[in-house]
Every structure is written in structure tokens, then in C-alpha cells.
C-alpha positions as CSV (number, residue, x, y, z in Angstrom):
1,M,73.9,-1.1,-17.7
2,K,73.0,-3.9,-20.1
3,N,71.4,-2.7,-23.3
4,E,67.8,-3.9,-23.8
5,P,65.9,-4.4,-27.1
6,N,63.7,-1.4,-27.8
7,H,60.2,-2.9,-27.8
8,S,57.2,-0.8,-28.5
9,V,54.8,-0.4,-25.6
10,D,52.2,-3.1,-26.6
11,E,49.0,-4.0,-24.9
12,P,50.3,-7.3,-23.3
13,A,53.1,-5.4,-21.6
14,L,50.6,-2.9,-20.1
15,V,48.4,-5.7,-18.9
16,R,51.3,-7.4,-17.2
17,H,52.5,-4.2,-15.7
18,S,49.0,-3.6,-14.2
19,A,49.1,-7.1,-12.7
20,V,52.5,-6.7,-11.1
21,S,51.7,-3.2,-9.8
22,W,48.6,-4.6,-8.2
23,I,50.6,-7.4,-6.6
24,E,53.1,-4.9,-5.2
25,T,50.3,-2.7,-3.8
26,A,48.7,-5.7,-2.1
27,M,52.0,-6.6,-0.5
28,G,52.4,-3.1,0.6
29,Q,49.0,-3.4,2.4
30,G,50.3,-6.3,4.5
31,H,49.6,-9.3,2.3
32,T,52.2,-12.0,1.9
33,L,53.6,-12.7,-1.6
34,S,51.7,-16.0,-1.9
35,R,48.4,-14.4,-0.8
36,A,48.8,-11.5,-3.1
37,L,49.5,-13.9,-6.0
38,A,46.5,-16.0,-5.1
39,L,44.2,-12.9,-5.1
40,A,45.6,-11.6,-8.4
41,S,45.0,-15.0,-10.0
42,E,41.3,-14.6,-9.3
43,L,41.1,-11.4,-11.2
44,E,41.0,-10.8,-15.0
45,W,44.0,-9.1,-16.6
46,G,43.3,-8.0,-20.1
47,G,40.2,-10.2,-20.2
48,R,42.0,-13.4,-19.0
49,H,42.9,-15.2,-15.8
50,Y,46.6,-16.1,-15.2
51,S,48.0,-18.6,-12.7
52,A,49.9,-17.5,-9.6
53,R,53.0,-19.0,-11.1
54,T,52.8,-17.0,-14.3
55,L,52.1,-13.8,-12.3
56,E,55.1,-14.5,-10.0
57,G,57.3,-14.8,-13.1
58,W,56.2,-11.4,-14.4
59,L,56.9,-9.9,-11.0
60,Y,60.5,-11.1,-10.9
61,Q,61.1,-10.1,-14.5
62,W,59.8,-6.6,-13.7
63,R,61.8,-6.3,-10.5
64,E,65.0,-7.4,-12.3
65,R,64.8,-5.5,-15.6
66,G,61.9,-3.1,-15.4
67,F,59.0,-2.5,-17.8
68,C,60.8,-3.6,-20.9
69,A,61.0,-7.1,-19.5
70,L,57.3,-7.4,-19.7
71,A,57.1,-6.8,-23.5
72,R,57.1,-9.7,-25.9
73,A,59.7,-9.6,-28.6
74,A,58.4,-10.4,-32.0
75,R,59.8,-13.5,-33.7
76,S,62.0,-12.9,-36.7
77,D,60.1,-15.6,-38.6
78,K,56.6,-14.4,-37.6
79,G,54.0,-15.6,-40.0
80,G,55.8,-18.8,-40.9
81,S,56.3,-22.2,-39.4
82,R,59.6,-23.3,-38.0
83,A,58.8,-27.0,-37.9
84,L,56.1,-27.8,-40.5
85,C,56.9,-28.0,-44.2
86,A,54.4,-27.1,-47.0
87,G,53.1,-30.6,-47.4
88,E,52.5,-31.1,-43.7
89,V,50.7,-27.8,-43.4
90,E,48.4,-28.7,-46.3
91,A,47.5,-32.0,-44.7
92,L,46.9,-30.4,-41.4
93,L,44.6,-27.7,-42.8
94,K,42.7,-30.2,-45.0
95,L,42.0,-32.4,-42.0
96,R,41.0,-29.4,-39.8
97,V,38.4,-28.3,-42.4
98,A,37.0,-31.8,-42.7
99,H,36.7,-32.3,-38.9
100,P,36.5,-28.8,-37.3
101,S,35.0,-30.2,-34.0
102,L,37.8,-32.6,-33.3
103,P,40.5,-31.5,-30.8
104,V,43.8,-30.4,-32.3
105,T,45.6,-33.2,-30.4
106,A,43.3,-35.8,-32.1
107,L,44.1,-34.3,-35.6
108,V,47.8,-34.4,-34.8
109,G,47.5,-38.0,-33.6
110,Q,45.8,-39.0,-36.9
111,L,48.6,-37.4,-38.9
112,L,51.2,-39.1,-36.8
113,S,49.5,-42.5,-37.4
114,E,49.4,-41.8,-41.2
115,G,53.1,-40.9,-41.2
116,V,52.5,-37.4,-42.4
117,L,54.0,-36.0,-39.2
118,Q,57.0,-37.5,-37.5
119,K,57.2,-37.6,-33.7
120,G,59.8,-35.2,-32.3
121,A,60.1,-33.3,-35.6
122,F,57.6,-30.6,-34.8
123,S,56.1,-28.8,-31.8
124,M,52.5,-28.3,-30.8
125,P,52.9,-24.5,-30.7
126,S,53.9,-24.6,-34.4
127,V,50.7,-26.4,-35.2
128,Y,48.6,-23.9,-33.3
129,R,50.3,-21.0,-35.1
130,V,49.5,-22.5,-38.4
131,L,45.8,-22.9,-37.5
132,R,45.6,-19.4,-36.0
133,R,47.2,-17.9,-39.2
134,E,44.6,-19.6,-41.4
135,G,41.7,-18.7,-39.1
136,L,41.1,-22.3,-38.2
137,D,41.9,-22.0,-34.5
138,R,39.0,-22.2,-32.0
139,P,38.3,-18.4,-32.0
140,G,38.3,-18.4,-35.8
141,L,35.9,-21.4,-36.0
142,V,33.6,-19.8,-33.4
143,A,33.4,-16.6,-35.4
144,A,32.7,-18.6,-38.6
145,Q,30.0,-20.6,-36.9
146,A,28.3,-17.5,-35.5
147,A,28.4,-15.9,-39.0
148,A,26.8,-19.0,-40.5
149,H,23.9,-18.7,-38.1
150,G,23.2,-15.1,-39.1
151,P,23.8,-11.8,-37.2
152,A,23.7,-11.7,-33.4
153,K,20.5,-9.8,-33.0
154,A,19.7,-8.1,-29.7
155,F,16.5,-9.3,-28.1
156,E,14.4,-8.7,-25.0
157,T,11.2,-10.5,-23.9
158,E,8.2,-8.3,-23.4
159,L,7.1,-9.6,-20.0
160,A,8.8,-10.7,-16.8
161,N,9.1,-14.5,-16.5
162,D,8.7,-15.1,-20.2
163,L,12.4,-16.2,-20.3
164,W,15.0,-16.9,-17.7
165,M,18.7,-17.5,-18.3
166,S,20.8,-19.7,-16.0
167,D,24.6,-20.3,-15.8
168,V,27.4,-20.9,-13.4
169,M,30.7,-19.1,-13.0
170,D,33.9,-19.5,-10.9
171,G,33.7,-17.7,-7.6
172,P,36.3,-16.6,-5.1
173,A,38.6,-19.0,-3.3
174,L,37.9,-19.3,0.5
175,R,40.4,-20.3,3.1
176,A,39.2,-23.5,4.8
177,P,39.2,-24.0,8.5
178,Q,42.4,-25.4,10.1
179,S,40.6,-28.7,10.5
180,R,40.8,-29.1,6.7
181,G,44.5,-28.2,6.5
182,G,43.8,-24.6,5.6
183,A,43.5,-25.4,1.9
184,A,41.6,-23.0,-0.3
185,V,38.0,-24.0,-1.1
186,H,36.9,-23.1,-4.6
187,T,33.4,-21.7,-5.0
188,F,30.9,-21.5,-7.9
189,L,28.1,-19.0,-8.4
190,F,24.9,-20.5,-9.8
191,A,22.5,-17.7,-11.0
192,V,19.2,-17.3,-12.8
193,I,18.3,-14.0,-14.4
194,D,15.0,-12.7,-15.9
195,D,15.5,-11.6,-19.5
196,C,12.9,-8.8,-19.5
197,S,13.9,-7.1,-16.2
198,R,17.6,-8.2,-15.6
199,L,16.3,-9.1,-12.1
200,V,18.2,-12.1,-10.6
201,T,15.5,-14.4,-9.5
202,H,18.1,-16.3,-7.4
203,A,21.8,-16.7,-7.2
204,E,24.0,-18.5,-4.6
205,Y,27.6,-19.7,-4.1
206,H,28.3,-23.4,-3.7
207,D,31.5,-25.4,-3.1
208,N,30.9,-27.5,-6.2
209,E,29.2,-27.3,-9.6
210,K,27.0,-30.4,-9.5
211,L,23.4,-30.8,-10.5
212,R,22.1,-30.6,-6.9
213,C,23.4,-27.0,-6.6
214,L,21.5,-26.0,-9.8
215,L,18.3,-27.6,-8.7
216,D,18.5,-25.9,-5.3
217,C,19.0,-22.5,-7.1
218,L,16.1,-23.1,-9.4
219,Q,13.8,-24.2,-6.5
220,N,14.5,-21.0,-4.6
221,A,13.9,-18.9,-7.7
222,F,10.6,-20.6,-8.4
223,R,9.4,-20.2,-4.8
224,R,10.3,-16.4,-4.7
225,R,9.5,-15.2,-8.3
226,G,7.1,-17.7,-9.8
227,L,7.6,-20.0,-12.8
228,P,9.1,-18.9,-16.2
229,Q,7.7,-19.9,-19.5
230,K,11.1,-20.8,-20.8
231,L,14.6,-21.6,-19.2
232,Y,17.6,-20.8,-21.4
233,T,21.0,-22.5,-20.7
234,D,24.1,-23.6,-22.4
235,H,25.1,-27.2,-23.1
236,G,26.9,-27.9,-19.8
237,K,26.4,-31.3,-18.3
238,V,24.1,-30.2,-15.5
239,F,22.0,-28.1,-17.9
240,T,21.4,-31.0,-20.2
241,S,20.8,-33.6,-17.6
242,H,17.7,-35.9,-17.7
243,H,16.8,-34.8,-14.2
244,L,16.5,-31.2,-15.2
245,R,14.4,-32.1,-18.2
246,V,12.0,-34.0,-15.9
247,V,11.8,-31.0,-13.5
248,C,11.0,-28.6,-16.3
249,A,8.4,-31.0,-17.7
250,N,6.7,-31.3,-14.3
251,L,6.4,-27.5,-14.1
252,N,5.5,-26.9,-17.8
253,I,8.7,-25.0,-18.4
254,K,10.3,-25.2,-21.9
255,L,14.0,-25.9,-21.6
256,L,16.1,-24.3,-24.3
257,H,19.8,-24.5,-25.0
258,A,22.0,-22.0,-26.8
259,R,23.5,-23.1,-30.0
260,P,27.2,-24.2,-30.0
261,Y,29.5,-21.2,-30.6
262,A,26.7,-18.8,-29.8
263,A,27.6,-17.6,-26.3
264,W,26.5,-14.1,-27.2
265,S,22.9,-15.2,-27.0
266,K,23.3,-15.4,-23.2
267,G,24.8,-12.0,-23.0
268,K,22.6,-10.7,-20.1
269,I,23.7,-13.3,-17.6
270,E,27.3,-13.0,-18.8
271,R,27.1,-9.2,-18.2
272,F,25.7,-9.9,-14.7
273,F,28.6,-12.2,-13.9
274,R,31.0,-9.5,-15.1
275,T,29.3,-7.0,-12.7
276,V,29.7,-9.5,-9.8
277,Q,33.4,-9.9,-10.6
278,E,34.1,-6.1,-10.9
279,D,31.9,-5.0,-8.0
280,F,31.0,-7.5,-5.3
281,Q,34.0,-9.9,-5.7
282,A,36.4,-6.9,-6.0
283,R,35.2,-5.8,-2.6
284,L,36.2,-9.1,-1.1
285,R,39.8,-8.3,-1.6
286,L,39.4,-5.6,1.0
287,E,37.6,-7.9,3.5
288,P,37.6,-11.5,2.5
289,A,34.7,-13.8,3.5
290,A,35.5,-16.2,6.3
291,D,33.3,-19.1,5.0
292,L,30.6,-20.0,2.5
293,A,27.8,-18.9,4.7
294,E,29.2,-15.5,5.2
295,L,30.0,-15.2,1.5
296,N,26.3,-15.9,0.6
297,L,25.0,-13.6,3.3
298,R,27.0,-10.7,2.0
299,F,26.2,-11.5,-1.6
300,S,22.5,-11.6,-0.9
301,R,22.7,-8.2,0.8
302,W,24.6,-6.7,-2.2
303,L,22.2,-8.2,-4.7
304,E,19.0,-6.9,-3.0
305,S,20.3,-3.5,-1.7
306,D,22.6,-2.6,-4.6
307,Y,22.2,-4.5,-7.9
308,H,18.4,-4.7,-7.9
309,R,18.1,-1.0,-7.0
310,R,20.6,0.2,-9.5
311,E,19.3,2.1,-12.5
312,H,20.0,0.2,-15.7
313,R,20.7,2.0,-19.0
314,A,19.2,-0.9,-21.1
315,L,16.0,-0.6,-19.0
316,G,15.5,3.1,-19.8
317,G,16.8,4.2,-16.5
318,K,14.6,1.9,-14.5
319,T,16.0,-0.6,-11.9
320,P,15.5,-4.4,-12.2
321,N,13.1,-4.2,-9.3
322,E,11.0,-1.6,-11.0
323,R,10.9,-3.4,-14.3
324,F,10.0,-6.7,-12.8
325,A,7.2,-5.2,-10.7
326,E,5.9,-3.3,-13.8
327,R,5.9,-6.2,-16.2
328,G,5.4,-9.2,-13.9
329,G,1.6,-8.9,-13.2
330,A,0.7,-12.2,-14.9
331,R,3.2,-14.3,-13.1
332,R,2.5,-18.1,-13.0
333,L,2.6,-19.2,-9.4
334,L,2.1,-22.6,-7.8
335,P,-0.2,-23.0,-4.8
336,A,1.5,-22.2,-1.5
337,D,1.0,-25.8,-0.3
338,S,2.8,-27.3,-3.3
339,D,4.9,-30.3,-2.6
340,W,8.2,-29.0,-4.0
341,Q,10.1,-32.1,-3.1
342,A,7.8,-34.2,-5.2
343,L,8.1,-31.8,-8.1
344,F,11.9,-32.1,-8.1
345,L,12.1,-35.9,-7.9
346,A,13.9,-37.7,-10.6
347,R,11.9,-40.2,-12.6
348,T,12.8,-43.4,-14.4
349,T,10.9,-46.4,-15.7
350,R,11.8,-50.0,-14.9
351,R,10.3,-53.5,-15.4
352,V,9.9,-55.3,-12.1
353,R,11.8,-58.6,-12.0
354,M,10.1,-61.8,-10.9
355,D,11.9,-61.5,-7.5
356,A,10.1,-58.1,-7.0
357,T,13.3,-56.0,-7.4
358,V,14.4,-53.2,-9.6
359,S,17.8,-51.7,-10.1
360,I,18.5,-47.9,-9.9
361,E,22.0,-46.6,-10.4
362,A,23.5,-50.0,-9.6
363,R,21.5,-50.4,-6.4
364,L,18.9,-53.1,-5.9
365,W,15.5,-52.1,-4.5
366,E,12.5,-54.2,-3.4
367,V,9.0,-53.1,-4.6
368,P,5.5,-54.5,-3.7
369,V,5.3,-58.1,-4.8
370,H,2.1,-57.7,-6.8
371,L,4.0,-55.5,-9.3
372,R,6.2,-58.4,-10.5
373,G,6.5,-58.4,-14.3
374,R,5.0,-55.0,-14.6
375,H,6.5,-51.7,-15.8
376,V,6.6,-49.1,-13.0
377,E,7.8,-45.5,-12.7
378,L,10.2,-44.8,-9.8
379,R,10.4,-41.3,-8.4
380,Y,13.3,-40.5,-6.1
381,D,15.8,-37.9,-4.9
382,P,19.2,-39.1,-6.2
383,F,21.0,-37.0,-3.6
384,D,19.1,-38.4,-0.6
385,W,17.4,-41.8,-1.3
386,A,15.3,-41.4,1.8
387,R,12.1,-42.0,-0.2
388,V,11.8,-44.0,-3.4
389,E,8.2,-43.9,-4.7
390,V,6.8,-46.7,-6.9
391,W,4.1,-45.5,-9.3
392,H,1.9,-47.8,-11.6
393,R,-0.6,-46.4,-14.0
394,D,-0.3,-42.9,-12.5
395,T,-1.1,-44.2,-9.0
396,L,1.3,-44.4,-6.0
397,A,1.6,-48.2,-5.5
398,G,4.0,-48.1,-2.5
399,L,7.6,-47.4,-1.6
400,A,10.7,-49.2,-2.6
401,H,13.2,-50.4,0.0
402,P,16.9,-51.3,-0.3
403,C,17.2,-55.1,-1.0
404,D,19.1,-57.0,1.8
405,K,19.8,-60.4,0.3
406,Q,21.4,-61.8,3.4
407,L,18.4,-60.7,5.6
408,N,16.0,-62.3,3.1
409,A,18.0,-65.6,3.2
410,R,17.7,-65.7,7.0
411,T,14.0,-65.1,7.0
412,Y,13.1,-67.6,4.3
413,T,11.6,-70.9,5.5
414,S,11.8,-74.3,3.8
415,A,8.4,-73.7,2.2
416,D,9.9,-70.7,0.2
417,Y,12.2,-73.2,-1.6
418,E,9.7,-75.9,-2.3
419,R,8.3,-76.1,-5.8
């Protein structure tokens, strides 16, 4: 038998062994190799997700050489750089300190243009090793930024609906119908959680992570649980959109965003996502959902019958339902006949041209002729466009309609062209 290097049993090897053991078990339960790898890629191994290709490589290594093949041998030159000299390292670190927010690839590109680095004479892994060693890689910068903002203090609002947190996470992959070629459909879980009670005011899986999904989630939460005083999110594109700011302003909700590098401040919703992954989504491996509708139905049942009724140590042994009922007496509610569609319309201001048209998102619209030359506010649903309202001085002046230039040309008479 071929002699193998005597590696110590390190944590990465144990993580890899857990993954390949899980894959073998899944195959033993009737799953094909490709299906077992796909399922394993959706799980976290040692706090990280790995691609099916990486997992397959570990599996073959383990089958061929056993556990020792999963251990990573330490480099003999660990702690040093095999491709960067002292002068290059100094220039790299100086530039990183001066511009910590720039991508590493941009820094390397700058050093290449200055002639400090020579193309083909170094590798990107060697650059990342230098930055990691000096604490200037991304995790090191995150820790430094958090320290600069002071300690991460635990907090909890006193009343329900004082503060809600919202975020989105990757959900399970679903097998599409044969009509779509059987390709996997990726899902995303949008969720809103109450800070005081840990009650999830609404959460739902969607097949994309666009703004419309977030607005749908928020509207359902507002209908069921009332309106929060503040909504706390990160700096994702949908959470900083103009449309969301307008919706929050309409409902008198203060929109707050976490500081960069301060993900710990949204720890409650991150912990909920972890519970979803380890509990609800873990059960899906035993009985996968057939489609998005079934996934949301089963998730809703789990949320209401399990999570909301589960005693929470941080709540003094109370359940989220109990805490929300106990501290949600002064909830801010809208009248039952509120026009939710109007409240969630996007708004923008335009000056009407002399031909009585305005442009919205590269589309031309006709408005009432008497508004020519005036500034108007347009209210519309950017996902539907069925109704575009024209407001002037806080009064509904009419509706805008798509401009058909060819139709207008056919309906004009000679008098329209006379001066």
C-alpha cells in the first residue's frame, strides 16, 4: 500500500468527511449521485456552501484514498509569498490601506499599469495570502470596521412593531416541470421579523429576488400585523430603492439601513434564517416540494404551527406569539377599506411637454392637454402599468395613456397643422 503523509486530523478534513458521508447516505436511500450532490450543495458544511463539483471531487478522493485524502497538507513556505518580492508586497499593502473599499482585482490592475507588478510573474492566490496575513483581506477589514464603530451591543425594542427587520436568503432548488426542460428553479425567501417578539410578520418564497417580491411580502405583513414604526434592512439594491422609500414615506415608516460591515446588527433575522435552514429546509430533503405553491404552503404551516409556538430562550421562555400578543396592544393599523394598491404606487415628478406627453422609464405617455408646461406627479405600478395616475397640486387630474404616434397622425386633420 502506498505510504501517505501523516496529516493531523484538522477541522477542514472533518467537515469534508461529514459532507461525503452524507452524500453516501443519500445515495444509499435511493438518490442518484447527481441528485445527492445537488442536495448537499444546498447545505452548509462548516459554515459554508460548496458546489456540487467540489463535493464530487471530495467524494472520489475519499473513495480512492480514505480519510487522509481529505486533509490539507500545509505548505512548506507557509507565511511567505512565492511570487511577490518585498517591494511588491509593500506597494500592495500601501495601496490596500489607502483604498480599502476597492476590489483586490482593481488594486492589482493599478499596480500592473504602474509597472510595479508584471503580468504572468505572480498569481492572485499569492496576493490574497499576503492580504490575509496582514489582516487586510475582507474579513480583516470587516472586523476593523466593526471595531471602529464600537462594540456590538445587544438590543431589543420594548414594544411589538417598534422595529421590523427584513432580508432575503437563498432557498431550496425546485425541480421544474418537464415543460421547462426539468431544470432546477432557484428560490429566495423574503422575510420580515419583529424585533421585540421574534414573530415573523410575513415570509414567503419567490422564484426571483426583485423589488416586486419584497413589496408583496411587506404588504402582506402590514395587512396582518399592522404598521411598524421603523423598518431595518441592509444596503441591498431592493432595500435602497426609490420605490421602497416612497412606500415607507406614504405609511409614515422610518426606513433604516445597517452600516456597512455591521451585519451583526441584523442578528435576529439572520438567526431566523439559520433556523429555517436547519429545521424546515432540512425536512425537505426527506420529502422535496413539488413546486413553489407547495413549498410556500408547507412553509406557512411550519411557521404558524411550529416556529411561532416554540418557546424562545431570549424571550424568557415565551413563544413569539405570546410576546407579540403581550406587547402589541398599541399597534398602528390602517382602516380596513384602505386602498393598498394606491399606497404602494411608485411616484415620480415630470414637466409636461407642449405636446401633452411625459416620459416614464423610456416610455411615452399622453396626459390631459390642460397640463402642458406644468409639473405633475405620476403615480403608477411599475410591474403592471394598468393605471398611471396624473396628480397636480395634490389633486387627481386624470389618467395617462400610452402615446401612439401613428394613431395620432391618422386622426389629425389639416387644421391641426395650420398655424
